[in-house]
C-alpha positions as CSV (number, residue, x, y, z in Angstrom):
1,R,33.6,4.6,32.9
2,S,31.8,1.4,33.1
3,S,32.8,-1.8,31.2
4,W,29.4,-2.8,30.7
5,L,28.9,0.5,28.7
6,L,31.0,-0.5,26.2
7,L,28.9,-3.6,25.6
8,A,25.7,-1.7,24.7
9,P,26.4,-1.5,20.8
10,L,27.1,-4.8,20.4
11,L,24.4,-6.7,22.3
12,T,23.0,-9.4,19.9
13,P,20.4,-10.9,21.1
14,P,19.3,-8.2,24.0
15,V,20.5,-9.0,27.6
16,P,18.9,-7.7,30.8
17,V,19.3,-3.9,31.5
18,I,21.6,-3.7,34.8
19,T,20.0,-1.6,37.3
20,A,22.6,-2.2,39.9
21,Q,26.3,-2.4,40.4
22,P,27.5,-5.8,39.3
23,C,29.2,-6.7,42.5
24,S,26.6,-5.1,44.9
25,L,25.8,-8.4,46.0
26,C,28.7,-9.5,47.5
27,P,31.4,-6.7,47.8
28,E,33.9,-8.3,49.7
29,G,34.3,-10.6,46.7
30,A,34.3,-8.2,44.2
31,H,36.8,-7.8,41.2
32,R,36.8,-5.8,38.2
33,F,35.7,-8.4,35.6
34,Q,32.6,-9.1,37.6
35,W,30.6,-7.2,34.7
36,I,30.9,-10.3,32.6
37,R,28.1,-12.0,34.7
38,N,25.8,-9.6,33.2
39,L,26.0,-11.5,30.1
40,V,26.9,-14.9,31.2
41,P,26.7,-17.2,34.6
42,E,29.4,-16.9,37.1
43,F,30.7,-19.6,38.8
44,G,32.7,-19.3,41.7
45,I,35.1,-22.2,42.8
46,S,38.4,-22.9,44.8
47,S,41.3,-22.5,43.0
48,S,42.4,-25.8,44.2
49,H,39.9,-27.0,41.9
50,V,41.9,-25.9,39.0
51,K,45.0,-27.8,37.3
52,V,46.8,-26.4,34.3
53,L,48.4,-29.1,32.1
54,S,51.2,-28.3,29.9
55,S,51.9,-31.4,27.5
56,P,49.8,-33.2,25.0
57,A,50.6,-36.8,26.8
58,E,49.4,-35.3,29.9
59,F,46.0,-34.1,28.2
60,Y,45.9,-37.8,26.7
61,E,46.4,-39.9,29.8
62,L,44.0,-37.5,31.8
63,L,41.2,-38.4,29.1
64,K,41.7,-42.0,29.4
65,V,41.6,-42.0,33.5
66,Q,38.8,-39.9,33.3
67,I,36.7,-42.1,31.1
68,K,37.6,-45.2,32.9
69,T,36.7,-43.7,36.2
70,A,32.9,-41.9,35.2
71,K,30.0,-43.1,36.9
72,Q,27.2,-40.9,35.7
73,R,28.2,-39.0,32.3
74,V,30.8,-38.6,29.7
75,V,30.3,-35.4,27.5
76,M,33.0,-34.6,24.5
77,A,32.5,-32.1,22.0
78,S,35.4,-31.5,19.7
79,L,36.0,-31.1,15.9
80,Y,36.7,-34.6,15.2
81,L,37.8,-38.1,16.3
82,G,40.8,-39.4,14.7
83,T,41.0,-42.7,13.4
84,G,44.5,-44.1,14.6
85,L,45.6,-46.4,17.6
86,L,45.6,-43.6,20.3
87,E,42.1,-42.8,19.4
88,Q,41.0,-46.5,19.0
89,E,42.3,-46.7,23.0
90,L,40.3,-43.9,23.8
91,V,37.2,-45.9,22.1
92,D,38.1,-48.9,23.9
93,C,38.0,-47.2,26.9
94,L,34.5,-46.1,26.5
95,E,33.6,-49.3,25.5
96,E,35.2,-50.6,28.6
97,T,33.5,-48.1,31.1
98,L,30.1,-49.0,29.6
99,E,30.5,-52.6,29.9
100,K,31.4,-51.9,33.8
101,S,28.5,-49.9,34.4
102,L,26.1,-52.5,32.8
103,Q,27.6,-55.3,35.2
104,V,27.3,-53.3,38.2
105,K,23.8,-52.6,38.1
106,G,22.0,-54.5,35.3
107,S,20.7,-50.9,33.9
108,S,23.5,-48.4,34.0
109,N,22.7,-44.6,35.1
110,L,26.1,-43.8,32.7
111,R,25.3,-41.7,29.8
112,V,27.9,-41.0,27.2
113,S,27.3,-38.0,24.7
114,I,29.4,-37.2,22.0
115,L,29.4,-34.0,19.6
116,L,31.5,-33.2,16.7
117,D,31.3,-31.5,13.1
118,Y,29.3,-33.5,10.3
119,T,31.9,-32.4,7.3
120,R,35.0,-32.9,9.3
121,G,33.6,-36.0,11.0
122,S,32.6,-37.7,7.6
123,R,35.8,-37.3,5.7
124,G,37.2,-40.0,4.1
125,R,35.9,-43.8,4.3
126,K,37.3,-44.6,7.8
127,N,36.3,-41.4,9.8
128,S,35.0,-40.3,13.3
129,R,31.3,-41.9,12.4
130,T,32.9,-45.3,11.7
131,M,34.9,-45.3,14.6
132,L,32.0,-44.4,17.0
133,I,29.2,-46.8,15.1
134,P,30.5,-49.9,17.2
135,L,29.4,-48.2,20.4
136,L,26.0,-47.0,18.7
137,Q,25.5,-50.5,18.0
138,R,26.3,-52.0,21.6
139,F,25.0,-49.4,23.8
140,P,22.3,-47.9,21.8
141,K,20.3,-46.4,24.9
142,Q,23.5,-44.8,26.7
143,V,25.6,-43.4,24.0
144,R,24.4,-40.5,21.3
145,V,26.6,-39.1,18.6
146,S,25.4,-35.6,17.0
147,L,27.1,-34.4,14.2
148,F,26.7,-30.6,13.7
149,H,26.2,-29.3,10.0
150,T,26.6,-25.7,9.4
151,P,23.3,-24.1,8.1
152,N,25.4,-22.2,5.5
153,L,26.3,-25.3,3.6
154,R,23.2,-25.7,1.6
155,G,22.0,-26.0,-1.7
156,L,24.2,-25.8,-4.9
157,L,27.3,-24.9,-2.5
158,R,26.8,-28.1,-1.1
159,L,26.4,-29.9,-3.9
160,L,29.5,-28.5,-5.7
161,I,31.9,-27.8,-3.1
162,P,34.6,-30.9,-2.6
163,E,35.1,-32.8,0.6
164,R,37.9,-31.0,2.7
165,F,36.9,-27.7,1.0
166,N,33.3,-27.7,2.5
167,E,34.9,-27.8,6.2
168,T,35.6,-23.5,5.1
169,I,31.8,-22.8,5.1
170,G,31.5,-23.5,9.0
171,L,32.3,-26.2,11.8
172,Q,31.7,-27.2,15.2
173,H,34.8,-26.1,16.6
174,I,34.3,-26.4,20.7
175,K,36.4,-28.4,22.5
176,V,34.9,-29.5,25.7
177,Y,35.8,-33.0,27.8
178,L,33.6,-33.8,30.8
179,F,33.6,-36.8,33.1
180,D,30.9,-36.7,36.1
181,D,31.7,-33.3,37.5
182,N,35.3,-32.8,36.1
183,V,35.5,-30.6,33.3
184,I,38.5,-30.1,30.8
185,L,38.6,-27.1,28.5
186,S,41.1,-26.9,25.5
187,G,41.6,-26.1,22.0
188,A,43.1,-29.6,21.4
189,N,40.9,-32.3,19.2
190,L,40.7,-35.9,20.0
191,S,43.3,-36.9,17.3
192,D,47.0,-38.8,17.7
193,L,48.8,-35.6,16.9
194,Y,47.0,-33.6,19.9
195,F,48.0,-36.6,22.4
196,T,51.6,-36.4,20.7
197,N,53.5,-33.5,19.6
198,R,50.9,-30.8,18.5
199,Q,51.1,-28.1,21.2
200,D,47.9,-26.7,22.8
201,R,46.5,-25.6,26.0
202,Y,44.2,-27.7,28.6
203,V,42.7,-26.6,32.2
204,L,41.0,-29.3,34.3
205,L,38.1,-28.2,36.7
206,Q,37.7,-30.5,39.0
207,D,34.9,-31.4,41.4
208,S,32.8,-28.6,39.7
209,P,28.9,-29.8,39.5
210,E,27.4,-26.3,38.3
211,I,30.3,-25.9,35.5
212,A,29.7,-29.7,34.2
213,D,26.2,-29.3,34.3
214,F,26.3,-26.1,32.4
215,F,28.2,-27.5,29.4
216,T,26.4,-30.8,29.3
217,E,23.5,-28.6,28.8
218,L,25.2,-26.5,26.2
219,V,26.4,-30.0,24.3
220,D,23.0,-31.2,24.7
221,A,21.5,-28.2,23.3
222,I,23.7,-28.2,20.2
223,G,23.4,-32.1,19.9
224,D,19.7,-31.2,19.8
225,V,19.7,-29.1,16.5
226,S,22.4,-31.5,14.9
227,L,22.2,-34.8,12.7
228,Q,22.1,-37.9,14.7
229,L,24.4,-40.8,14.0
230,Q,22.5,-43.9,13.5
231,R,23.7,-47.7,14.1
232,D,23.8,-48.3,10.3
233,D,26.0,-44.9,9.5
234,T,23.0,-43.0,8.4
235,V,21.8,-39.6,10.0
236,Q,18.7,-37.9,11.0
237,M,17.6,-35.2,12.9
238,M,15.2,-35.5,16.0
239,E,11.7,-35.7,15.5
240,G,10.1,-32.2,15.2
241,M,13.3,-30.2,14.4
242,V,14.2,-28.3,11.5
243,H,16.8,-29.6,9.2
244,P,20.1,-27.7,9.1
245,Y,20.4,-27.8,5.2
246,Q,17.2,-29.1,4.1
247,G,15.0,-26.7,6.2
248,D,14.3,-23.2,6.2
249,K,17.5,-21.3,7.4
250,M,16.0,-18.5,9.2
251,A,13.7,-21.0,11.3
252,Y,16.5,-23.3,12.1
253,C,18.8,-20.6,13.5
254,E,15.9,-19.1,15.2
255,I,15.3,-22.4,17.1
256,A,19.2,-23.0,17.8
257,N,19.6,-19.6,19.0
258,Q,16.9,-20.5,21.6
259,R,18.0,-23.7,22.5
260,V,21.5,-22.3,23.5
261,M,20.4,-19.0,25.0
262,E,18.1,-20.9,26.9
263,V,20.9,-22.5,28.5
264,I,22.9,-19.6,29.1
265,N,20.0,-17.4,30.8
266,S,18.7,-20.4,32.9
267,A,22.3,-21.2,34.1
268,R,22.6,-17.2,34.7
269,T,19.3,-17.2,36.7
270,R,20.8,-20.2,38.9
271,Q,23.9,-18.4,39.7
272,E,22.2,-15.6,40.8
273,L,19.8,-17.4,43.2
274,H,23.1,-19.1,44.4
275,H,24.6,-16.1,45.0
276,A,21.9,-14.5,46.9
277,K,22.0,-17.7,49.1
278,T,25.5,-17.8,49.5
279,F,25.4,-14.1,50.5
280,H,22.8,-14.7,53.0
281,S,24.1,-17.9,54.5
282,S,28.1,-16.1,55.0
283,Q,26.0,-13.0,56.8
284,Q,24.5,-15.6,59.2
285,G,27.8,-17.4,59.3
286,S,29.8,-14.1,60.3
287,S,26.8,-13.9,62.9
288,L,27.3,-17.2,64.2
289,L,31.2,-16.5,64.2
290,S,30.9,-13.6,66.5
291,Q,28.8,-15.7,69.0
292,Q,30.9,-19.0,68.7
293,G,34.2,-18.0,67.9
294,S,36.1,-20.3,65.6
295,Q,33.0,-22.6,65.7
296,A,31.2,-21.4,62.7
297,G,31.5,-24.6,60.8
298,G,30.3,-26.1,58.0
299,L,30.5,-23.1,55.5
300,K,32.3,-23.9,52.3
301,P,35.2,-21.6,52.0
302,E,34.9,-18.0,50.2
303,P,35.5,-18.5,46.2
304,D,38.7,-17.2,45.3
305,T,38.6,-17.9,41.6
306,W,35.6,-17.5,38.9
307,I,34.7,-19.1,35.8
308,Y,32.8,-17.6,33.0
309,P,31.8,-19.8,30.0
310,L,32.1,-17.2,26.7
311,I,30.0,-18.4,23.8
312,Q,30.2,-17.6,20.4
313,M,27.9,-18.6,17.5
314,K,27.6,-16.1,15.0
315,P,25.5,-18.3,12.7
316,F,22.8,-18.2,15.5
317,G,23.3,-14.7,16.3
318,I,25.5,-15.5,19.3
319,Q,28.4,-12.9,20.0
320,I,28.9,-13.2,23.7
321,D,32.8,-14.0,23.2
322,E,33.7,-11.4,21.0
323,M,31.8,-8.7,23.2
324,V,33.7,-10.0,26.1
325,T,37.1,-10.2,24.2
326,E,36.5,-6.8,22.7
327,T,35.8,-5.0,25.9
328,L,38.9,-6.7,27.9
329,L,41.2,-5.3,24.9
330,T,39.7,-2.0,25.1
331,E,39.5,-1.5,28.8
332,A,43.4,-2.8,29.3
333,E,44.9,-0.2,31.1
334,R,48.2,1.5,30.4
335,D,51.0,-0.9,31.6
336,A,49.0,-3.7,31.7
337,R,50.3,-6.5,29.9
338,I,48.3,-8.8,27.5
339,Y,49.6,-12.2,26.0
340,L,47.8,-13.4,23.4
341,T,48.7,-16.6,21.5
342,T,46.7,-18.1,18.2
343,G,47.9,-21.1,16.4
344,Y,46.5,-19.1,13.2
345,F,47.4,-15.8,13.2
346,N,44.4,-14.2,11.3
347,L,42.6,-11.5,13.3
348,T,39.8,-9.8,12.8
349,Q,40.2,-6.1,11.9
350,A,38.1,-5.0,15.0
351,Y,40.8,-6.9,17.5
352,M,43.7,-5.6,15.3
353,D,42.3,-2.2,15.2
354,L,41.9,-2.5,19.4
355,I,45.5,-3.7,19.8
356,L,46.9,-1.3,17.7
357,G,44.6,1.6,19.1
358,T,44.6,1.1,22.8
359,R,47.2,1.5,25.8
360,A,48.2,-1.9,27.0
361,E,51.5,-3.8,26.1
362,Y,51.0,-6.6,23.8
363,R,53.1,-10.0,23.4
364,I,51.4,-11.9,20.6
365,L,52.3,-15.5,19.9
366,L,51.9,-17.3,16.7
367,A,53.1,-20.3,14.7
368,S,56.4,-20.1,12.8
369,P,55.6,-21.7,8.9
370,E,57.3,-24.7,10.3
371,V,55.0,-25.3,13.1
372,N,51.8,-24.3,11.4
373,G,49.4,-27.2,11.1
374,F,49.1,-26.8,7.4
375,F,53.0,-27.2,6.9
376,G,54.0,-29.6,4.2
377,A,50.4,-30.1,3.4
378,K,49.6,-31.2,-0.5
379,G,47.7,-29.3,-3.1
380,V,46.7,-26.0,-2.2
381,A,46.2,-26.4,1.4
382,G,50.4,-26.5,1.3
383,A,50.5,-22.8,0.7
384,I,48.3,-21.8,3.6
385,P,51.5,-21.3,5.9
386,A,52.7,-18.8,3.3
387,A,49.6,-16.9,3.7
388,Y,49.5,-16.6,7.4
389,V,53.4,-15.3,6.8
390,Y,52.0,-12.6,4.4
391,I,49.2,-11.7,7.0
392,E,51.6,-11.4,9.7
393,H,54.2,-9.3,7.8
394,Q,51.0,-6.8,6.9
395,F,50.2,-6.7,10.4
396,Y,54.1,-5.9,11.5
397,S,54.4,-3.4,8.9
398,E,51.3,-1.6,10.2
399,V,52.7,-1.9,13.7
400,C,56.1,-0.6,12.4
401,Y,54.1,2.3,10.4
402,L,52.6,3.5,13.7
403,H,55.8,3.2,15.8
404,Q,54.3,0.6,18.0
405,Q,57.1,-2.1,18.0
406,E,57.6,-1.5,21.8
407,R,54.4,-1.9,22.7
408,V,53.1,-4.5,20.4
409,Q,55.5,-7.2,19.9
410,L,55.1,-10.5,17.5
411,Q,56.8,-13.9,18.6
412,E,57.0,-17.0,16.6
413,Y,56.8,-20.3,18.3
414,S,59.5,-23.1,16.9
415,R,59.9,-26.5,18.2
416,A,61.5,-29.0,16.1
417,G,59.2,-32.0,15.4
418,W,56.1,-30.1,16.8
419,T,53.1,-28.2,15.5
420,F,51.5,-25.2,17.2
421,H,47.7,-25.2,18.2
422,A,47.6,-23.1,21.7
423,K,45.3,-20.1,21.7
424,G,43.8,-17.6,24.3
425,L,45.4,-14.8,26.3
426,W,46.5,-14.1,29.9
427,L,46.1,-10.6,31.4
428,Y,48.4,-9.2,33.9
429,L,47.1,-5.6,35.4
430,A,49.5,-2.9,35.5
431,G,52.2,-3.3,38.1
432,S,51.5,-7.2,38.8
433,D,54.2,-10.1,38.0
434,L,51.4,-12.5,37.7
435,P,48.1,-13.0,35.5
436,C,44.7,-12.1,37.0
437,L,42.5,-13.7,34.1
438,T,43.3,-16.2,31.1
439,L,40.9,-17.2,28.2
440,I,41.3,-20.5,27.4
441,G,39.1,-22.7,24.8
442,S,38.6,-22.9,21.1
443,P,38.6,-19.7,19.6
444,N,41.6,-18.6,17.5
445,F,40.7,-14.7,17.5
446,G,40.2,-14.6,13.7
447,Y,37.4,-14.1,11.3
448,R,36.2,-17.9,11.3
449,S,36.2,-17.9,15.1
450,V,33.9,-14.9,15.1
451,H,31.6,-15.2,11.9
452,R,31.6,-19.1,10.7
453,D,32.6,-21.5,13.5
454,L,30.8,-22.4,16.7
455,E,33.1,-21.8,19.7
456,A,33.5,-21.7,23.4
457,Q,36.1,-20.8,25.9
458,V,36.0,-19.7,29.6
459,A,37.2,-16.5,31.3
460,I,38.9,-17.6,34.6
461,V,39.6,-14.7,36.8
462,T,41.6,-15.8,40.3
463,E,42.7,-14.0,43.2
464,N,44.9,-16.6,44.3
465,K,48.7,-16.4,43.7
466,A,49.2,-20.4,43.3
467,L,46.9,-20.5,40.5
468,Q,48.1,-17.4,39.1
469,Q,51.6,-18.8,39.5
470,Q,50.7,-21.6,37.6
471,L,49.1,-19.7,34.8
472,H,51.9,-17.6,34.5
473,Q,54.3,-20.6,34.3
474,E,52.1,-22.0,31.5
475,Q,52.3,-18.8,29.6
476,E,56.3,-18.6,30.2
477,Q,56.8,-22.2,29.1
478,L,55.2,-21.6,25.9
479,Y,56.8,-18.3,25.0
480,L,60.2,-19.7,26.0
481,C,60.1,-21.7,22.8
482,S,59.6,-18.4,20.7
483,G,61.7,-15.8,18.8
484,V,61.0,-11.9,18.6
485,V,59.7,-11.2,14.7
486,S,61.8,-8.4,13.7
487,S,61.9,-6.7,10.0
488,S,65.0,-9.3,9.4
489,T,62.5,-12.2,9.9
490,F,60.7,-11.8,7.0
491,E,64.0,-11.3,4.5
492,Q,64.6,-15.0,5.7
493,P,64.3,-17.6,2.5
494,N,61.4,-19.6,4.3
495,R,59.4,-16.5,4.3
496,Y,59.0,-15.7,0.8
497,V,55.6,-15.6,-0.3
498,K,54.8,-16.0,-3.7
499,L,52.9,-13.9,-5.9
500,W,49.6,-15.8,-6.5
501,V,49.4,-16.5,-2.6
502,K,49.6,-12.5,-2.0
503,L,46.8,-12.1,-4.6
504,V,44.9,-14.6,-3.5
505,T,44.9,-14.3,0.5
506,P,42.8,-11.0,0.7
507,L,40.1,-13.2,-1.3
508,I,40.2,-16.4,1.1
509,K,41.4,-15.1,4.4
510,N,38.0,-15.3,6.0
511,F,37.7,-19.1,5.2
512,F,40.9,-20.5,7.2
């Protein structure tokens, strides 16, 4: 059965029809996930270029080092930039690097592009915008700050819905941090909690110019349809662009779809040409090798790791991440193991149905109430951890009703003084002790990720045992801080859910 056929009912917008086997171009390097490249560009790299980070402090130090050494470009996409001392240090690093770049040549090639969400980045008097305005004022030709505003927040809704609550309608949720040709994929935002005691995931792709180019173009495309921050803290659209909440919604979404799909499709075309060129070069290399023994030199080693960027922007009609994730869950064979983790357990109905109805074993890691990011929050937000407990209990009850407790296991992350924000999955094929695929990035596998927000993650497929071991250790380290959920879990006093929360949760679960 072809994985490609499973995608047919989901395709929006349409993708090219496959007329040959996905891996016909390079059969020796074929792997079972090459069908993904029918949707997105495939980047083949050496596993030595991939480094898995494990702690917030390591992530923060890496950001600073990368900013300080950047020569050509710094591109950062995040939900928001915090306003504390650690965040100010990042801004200071940017300022220092920009200043140095001017001193070297007088007119610098260094460009800094920052993409944030408008509503989250504008919250409060001191916010992401006020943190970045000094850079815009001092380096107006080198710095660009784009603030994405969802087209779904408009009219009376925009006027009436208060600050904070307006963020539930839709956000720019992508987290990509790149510096020259080095790319960090993560679920972490640019905020002090994410640099100290909020557990997330982080992967560094080193010396990967094609991947860096792709994400630069993607952030540029979203930036072009976003509001541009000005030096006086006002915002304006680029000339000729439809306004996200004042202009025609359909026209805006159509332009946004075209810009993003243009990035994806042009990168796919480039990579297909690159694959063809590499294949013919390797054929010639083999011929040379047979003639000259070990002197075939000059050829790069064959890639043993493949990177697939998965984009989800339902407001623009782009559902690639959803398609790939559903196909991976559908195709997971009996005795395969999937470790799936999310900081906010609120799976879509489609994902729940696939988990409960397919054959693989699942170990699902989620936040215990005490490490939920909303724990202890004031007002209505303080009830959100209880709502997640209620959703978790409902899912667990369904697992028990179907007698799937052995195959589908829930585990709660718990660590004193920490919060939990890690998301993604690791796929272990039947009979294997190491994962061959991981998903890492911004999606939480919930309704928001699929339907409301702008999301991006990558599928990393590798045949290299050392990298597989890195990914396995990452998974084990996260799951070691967890306990298995059982019926007694929900009898604990801290799992008590008030009646009003139970009544309200079904009505609001699609907003958090």
